[in-house]
C-alpha positions as CSV (number, residue, x, y, z in Angstrom):
1,X,-3.9,-9.3,-6.4
2,X,-0.8,-10.5,-3.8
3,X,2.7,-10.9,-3.9
4,X,2.8,-14.1,-3.4
5,X,5.7,-16.3,-3.0
6,X,6.3,-19.5,-4.5
7,X,8.8,-22.3,-4.4
8,X,9.3,-24.0,-1.0
9,X,8.8,-20.5,1.0
10,X,5.3,-20.5,-0.9
11,X,4.5,-24.0,0.6
12,X,5.7,-23.3,4.0
13,X,3.4,-20.5,4.0
14,X,0.7,-22.5,2.3
15,X,1.3,-25.1,5.3
16,X,1.1,-22.3,7.8
17,X,-2.4,-21.4,6.5
18,X,-4.0,-24.8,7.2
19,X,-1.8,-25.9,10.4
20,X,-1.9,-22.5,13.2
21,X,1.9,-23.9,14.2
22,X,4.1,-26.4,12.6
23,X,7.6,-27.7,13.8
24,X,10.4,-27.5,11.7
25,X,10.4,-31.8,12.0
26,X,6.5,-31.3,10.6
27,X,7.7,-29.2,7.9
28,X,10.3,-31.6,6.7
29,X,7.9,-34.4,6.9
30,X,5.6,-32.6,4.6
31,X,8.2,-30.7,2.2
32,X,10.7,-34.4,1.9
33,X,13.2,-32.1,3.1
34,X,16.0,-32.4,6.0
35,X,15.5,-29.9,9.0
36,X,18.7,-28.3,8.0
37,X,17.1,-27.3,4.8
38,X,14.0,-26.1,6.1
39,X,15.2,-24.4,8.5
40,X,17.2,-22.0,5.9
41,X,13.6,-21.2,4.3
42,X,12.3,-20.4,8.0
43,X,14.9,-17.9,9.1
44,X,14.5,-15.6,5.8
45,X,10.7,-15.8,6.5
46,X,11.3,-14.7,10.1
47,X,13.5,-12.2,8.7
48,X,11.5,-10.5,6.0
49,X,8.6,-10.8,8.6
50,X,6.2,-13.1,7.7
51,X,6.1,-15.8,10.0
52,X,6.9,-16.0,14.0
53,X,8.7,-18.3,16.3
54,X,8.0,-20.0,19.8
55,X,9.5,-22.0,21.8
56,X,7.3,-24.5,23.5
57,X,8.5,-26.5,26.7
58,X,8.1,-29.9,26.5
59,X,7.7,-33.0,29.2
60,X,11.1,-34.4,28.5
61,X,13.8,-33.1,26.4
62,X,14.8,-29.4,24.9
63,X,12.0,-27.2,24.0
64,X,10.6,-27.4,20.5
65,X,10.4,-24.3,18.1
66,X,6.9,-23.8,16.4
67,X,6.3,-21.3,13.7
68,X,3.3,-19.8,12.6
69,X,2.0,-17.0,10.4
70,X,2.1,-13.5,11.4
71,X,-0.4,-10.6,10.3
72,X,2.0,-9.3,7.4
73,X,2.1,-12.4,5.7
74,X,-1.2,-11.9,4.9
75,X,-0.1,-9.4,2.2
76,X,1.3,-12.8,0.3
77,X,-2.4,-14.6,-0.4
78,X,-4.1,-13.6,-3.1
79,X,-6.9,-11.0,-2.5
80,X,-9.9,-9.8,-4.6
81,X,-10.6,-6.2,-3.2
82,X,-10.5,-4.3,-6.3
83,X,-12.6,-6.8,-8.1
84,X,-15.5,-6.7,-5.5
85,X,-15.2,-2.9,-4.8
86,X,-15.8,-2.3,-8.4
87,X,-18.8,-4.2,-8.4
88,X,-19.8,-2.6,-5.1
89,X,-19.5,0.7,-6.8
90,X,-21.1,0.0,-9.7
91,X,-24.4,-1.8,-7.6
92,X,-24.5,1.8,-6.0
93,X,-24.8,3.6,-9.2
94,X,-27.1,1.4,-10.6
95,X,-29.3,1.7,-7.7
96,X,-28.7,5.0,-6.8
97,X,-27.2,6.8,-9.8
98,X,-24.1,8.7,-10.7
99,X,-24.3,11.3,-8.0
100,X,-24.1,9.0,-5.1
101,X,-21.0,7.7,-6.6
102,X,-19.9,11.6,-6.7
103,X,-20.6,11.8,-3.4
104,X,-18.7,8.8,-2.4
105,X,-15.2,9.9,-4.0
106,X,-15.8,13.5,-2.1
107,X,-16.4,12.0,0.7
108,X,-13.5,10.2,0.4
109,X,-11.2,13.3,-0.6
110,X,-12.2,15.1,2.4
111,X,-11.5,12.6,4.8
112,X,-8.2,12.0,3.5
113,X,-7.4,15.5,3.4
114,X,-8.2,15.6,7.0
115,X,-5.9,13.0,7.8
116,X,-2.7,14.5,5.6
117,X,-3.2,18.0,7.0
118,X,-3.0,16.4,10.4
119,X,0.5,15.8,9.6
120,X,1.5,19.2,8.7
121,X,-0.3,21.2,11.2
122,X,1.3,24.8,11.6
123,X,3.4,24.2,8.6
124,X,3.1,26.6,6.0
125,X,6.3,26.1,3.8
126,X,5.2,25.0,0.5
127,X,8.4,22.0,0.3
128,X,7.8,21.0,3.5
129,X,4.2,19.9,2.7
130,X,5.5,18.6,-0.6
131,X,8.0,16.7,0.6
132,X,5.4,15.6,3.4
133,X,3.1,14.4,0.6
134,X,5.7,12.3,-0.9
135,X,6.4,10.5,2.3
136,X,2.5,9.9,2.5
137,X,2.3,8.4,-0.4
138,X,4.7,6.1,-0.1
139,X,3.6,4.8,3.1
140,X,0.4,4.2,1.1
141,X,1.7,2.3,-1.2
142,X,2.0,4.8,-4.1
143,X,5.8,4.3,-4.8
144,X,6.4,7.8,-5.1
145,X,9.0,10.0,-6.3
146,X,9.5,13.9,-5.7
147,X,11.5,15.9,-8.1
148,X,11.9,19.8,-7.7
149,X,12.3,21.4,-10.7
150,X,13.0,25.1,-9.7
151,X,11.7,26.9,-7.3
152,X,7.8,26.7,-6.4
153,X,7.8,23.8,-9.2
154,X,7.9,19.7,-8.8
155,X,6.6,16.5,-10.0
156,X,5.5,13.8,-8.2
157,X,5.6,10.8,-9.8
158,X,3.5,7.4,-8.9
159,X,5.0,4.0,-9.9
160,X,2.2,1.9,-7.9
161,X,-1.7,2.6,-7.7
162,X,-3.8,1.1,-4.9
163,X,-6.5,1.4,-6.3
164,X,-6.2,0.9,-10.2
165,X,-9.2,-1.5,-10.5
166,X,-11.5,1.1,-9.1
167,X,-9.5,4.2,-11.1
168,X,-10.2,2.2,-14.4
169,X,-13.6,1.9,-13.8
170,X,-14.4,5.0,-12.1
171,X,-12.2,8.3,-13.3
172,X,-13.6,10.5,-10.6
173,X,-11.4,8.7,-8.3
174,X,-8.4,9.9,-10.2
175,X,-10.0,13.8,-10.8
176,X,-10.5,13.6,-6.9
177,X,-6.9,12.4,-6.3
178,X,-5.6,15.3,-8.2
179,X,-8.1,17.8,-6.2
180,X,-6.7,16.1,-2.7
181,X,-3.0,16.5,-3.9
182,X,-3.9,20.5,-4.7
183,X,-5.9,21.1,-1.5
184,X,-3.7,19.7,0.5
185,X,-0.6,21.5,-1.0
186,X,-2.6,24.5,-1.4
187,X,-0.7,25.0,-4.2
188,X,-2.1,27.1,-7.6
189,X,-1.6,24.7,-9.9
190,X,-1.8,20.6,-9.8
191,X,-1.8,19.1,-13.3
192,X,-2.4,15.1,-13.7
193,X,-0.4,14.6,-17.0
194,X,-0.2,10.9,-17.3
195,X,-2.1,8.6,-15.8
196,X,-1.8,4.6,-15.1
197,X,-5.6,4.3,-15.4
198,X,-5.5,5.6,-18.7
199,X,-2.8,3.6,-19.8
200,X,0.4,5.0,-18.5
201,X,3.1,3.4,-17.1
202,X,2.7,5.6,-14.0
203,X,0.8,8.7,-12.8
204,X,2.5,12.0,-12.8
205,X,1.5,15.5,-11.3
206,X,2.9,18.8,-12.1
207,X,2.9,21.0,-9.2
208,X,3.5,25.0,-9.5
209,X,3.4,27.3,-6.4
210,X,2.9,30.8,-7.6
211,X,4.0,32.3,-4.2
212,X,7.6,31.3,-2.7
213,X,8.2,29.1,-0.1
214,X,7.9,30.4,3.6
215,X,11.2,31.9,4.7
216,X,13.0,29.6,7.5
217,X,14.6,30.9,10.9
């Protein structure tokens, strides 16, 4: 999976993947375009944060600008991590049994729980923690949206699943994610009512706290 660009911008990125640094003149030659036309696309890619530019002094004349890919551009090229991970997990299950897979996902949940809790040290207010969960999930690519239904009741919707391929093949991944949310929030009730890995358009979690939110000063 990737967010691969097409058209001229995609060709520029492909050229830089094969040639670490190129000037606008070299792009124009490769793409059979004018330098002015090429620079419009280069400037857009710079603004989007996918390529860098540096000035190189020449023995004679003005400095020449050279363009190169930066680390963020890597997300635009094809990846096969999901399929590779599924195959790897399948090999583990075949060699060591289902218990080994369960242990792996349990360890992942424990590790993530420690990470999530580090963001809310000293905070017991469930509204703050639920809001922070939404922020964390967004930074991890879940495209989450939080809705407060009533006091102590929330709905968390996730429109993207970064571990979709794994979740489709190993349902325990979804179960552990639900447990992670419940353990992090300390909620009495967390239920996954819709699941992308099971054919839903998104994942949806119903969250309920029995205790009222902590009183703020």
